Wavefront OBJ file of the C-alpha trace (Angstrom):
o trace
v 39.368 188.512 30.828
v 36.735 186.337 32.807
v 35.968 182.858 32.087
v 32.554 182.006 32.360
v 30.856 178.746 31.190
v 33.865 178.063 28.827
v 33.603 181.505 27.119
v 36.056 184.427 27.653
v 34.317 187.744 28.259
v 36.338 190.850 27.321
v 36.663 193.454 30.056
v 36.416 197.179 29.012
v 39.378 198.734 30.620
v 40.295 202.137 29.190
v 43.728 202.045 27.349
v 45.986 204.721 28.899
v 47.715 206.460 26.055
v 51.334 207.616 26.637
v 51.885 211.285 27.506
v 54.436 213.266 25.441
v 56.276 216.610 25.954
v 56.524 218.387 22.494
v 59.576 220.030 21.170
v 60.137 221.982 17.793
v 56.999 221.598 15.252
v 53.806 220.115 16.690
v 53.652 216.606 15.536
v 51.321 213.588 16.273
v 52.267 210.166 17.656
v 50.130 208.305 14.904
v 51.763 206.433 11.924
v 55.459 206.408 13.267
v 57.633 203.689 12.073
v 59.184 201.366 14.621
v 63.015 201.007 14.762
v 63.199 197.870 12.493
v 61.121 199.747 9.704
v 63.123 202.789 10.124
v 66.608 200.671 9.673
v 65.118 199.280 6.462
v 64.597 202.806 5.138
v 68.171 203.922 6.002
v 69.427 200.618 4.346
v 67.605 201.788 1.068
v 69.351 205.169 0.994
v 72.590 206.161 -0.480
v 74.585 209.433 0.163
v 72.477 212.377 -1.364
v 68.995 210.638 -0.588
v 66.696 212.350 1.866
v 63.324 210.915 2.855
v 60.651 212.728 5.151
v 59.593 210.187 7.845
v 58.469 209.884 11.395
v 59.680 207.109 13.692
v 59.654 205.978 17.305
v 62.442 204.464 19.366
v 64.566 204.773 22.573
v 67.055 207.666 23.103
v 70.335 206.211 23.625
v 72.242 209.263 24.448
v 71.735 212.992 24.454
v 74.169 216.060 24.306
v 75.006 216.719 27.975
v 75.648 220.382 27.362
v 72.577 221.793 25.676
v 70.282 218.869 24.545
v 71.232 219.927 20.893
v 71.418 216.359 19.600
v 70.606 212.844 20.640
v 71.222 209.193 19.284
v 68.232 206.943 18.757
v 68.142 203.125 18.839
v 67.686 201.180 15.392
v 67.281 197.470 15.067
v 70.330 195.189 14.844
v 72.679 197.345 17.045
v 72.573 200.446 14.733
v 71.603 203.817 15.702
v 70.633 207.288 14.309
v 72.135 210.585 15.244
v 69.470 213.164 15.421
v 69.944 217.085 15.219
v 67.342 219.566 15.342
v 66.560 221.752 12.352
v 68.112 225.143 12.334
v 69.233 224.769 16.018
v 65.510 225.906 16.885
v 65.056 223.728 19.708
v 66.691 221.148 22.267
v 65.647 218.227 24.264
v 66.019 217.472 28.074
v 69.637 216.598 29.102
v 68.208 213.701 30.932
v 66.482 212.169 27.999
v 68.688 209.022 27.913
v 66.576 205.951 27.915
v 63.361 207.839 27.083
v 61.191 206.651 24.247
v 60.842 209.493 21.460
v 59.019 210.073 18.361
v 60.910 212.099 15.799
v 59.680 213.739 12.515
v 61.831 215.086 9.971
v 64.457 214.120 7.156
v 66.466 210.933 7.061
v 69.561 210.714 5.140
v 73.151 209.248 5.076
v 75.913 211.495 6.340
v 79.766 211.295 6.644
v 80.980 212.939 9.968
v 84.472 214.203 9.901
v 86.972 213.421 12.771
v 86.718 216.902 14.082
v 82.794 216.631 14.227
v 83.038 213.181 15.922
v 85.381 214.421 18.636
v 83.218 217.377 19.322
v 80.203 215.214 19.686
v 81.908 212.672 21.865
v 83.062 215.587 24.118
v 79.543 216.877 24.267
v 78.354 213.417 24.998
v 80.675 213.155 28.241
v 83.148 210.679 26.832
v 86.642 210.762 28.372
v 89.741 212.330 26.733
v 91.090 208.730 26.034
v 87.932 207.824 24.237
v 87.946 211.008 22.165
v 91.649 210.599 21.254
v 90.696 207.106 19.705
v 88.666 208.842 17.066
v 90.804 209.045 14.056
v 88.641 208.139 10.950
v 85.449 209.810 9.457
v 82.232 207.778 10.063
v 79.375 207.204 7.702
v 76.197 207.681 9.723
v 72.547 207.190 9.603
v 71.628 210.873 10.128
v 68.383 212.501 10.877
v 67.403 216.341 10.901
v 64.157 216.526 13.195
v 61.729 219.417 12.856
v 59.543 218.044 15.724
v 59.973 215.483 18.652
v 57.602 213.914 21.072
v 59.436 212.837 24.377
v 57.474 210.086 26.339
v 56.748 211.601 29.905
l 1 2 3 4 5 6 7 8 9 10 11 12 13 14 15 16 17 18 19 20 21 22 23 24 25 26 27 28 29 30 31 32 33 34 35 36 37 38 39 40 41 42 43 44 45 46 47 48 49 50 51 52 53 54 55 56 57 58 59 60 61 62 63 64 65 66 67 68 69 70 71 72 73 74 75 76 77 78 79 80 81 82 83 84 85 86 87 88 89 90 91 92 93 94 95 96 97 98 99 100 101 102 103 104 105 106 107 108 109 110 111 112 113 114 115 116 117 118 119 120 121 122 123 124 125 126 127 128 129 130 131 132 133 134 135 136 137 138 139 140 141 142 143 144 145 146 147 148 149 150 151
């Protein structure tokens, strides 16, 4: 903005919209919840509840074998575990720290020790870290039918 005789003049610069690579069902970036709003949705769910929702956040980790799952950041140090509907699509293996928008179903899930060890192995964890997994875990789960990954 320029200041001229005590008044601010707005400059008209074009706003660069982020570009996204699309995976799965075609979705749009509009009306996606942020990570705090998504956490509030999860906190209102109990096991057996499912909601259709779209949200945007940072990818914290991704399956290093196929890109068949990813974890996304929620507020307050929480995260959601995202899988892809019917195993129909995958995301790039180097998606860590990318911004993504996912559309699909959010629900509460309880993962078995066997599942947790499998995901830890696919996530590149050491055998010592995998061996520490001894209890099932209640998770904020997400079954995505469409993903936009910011380029």
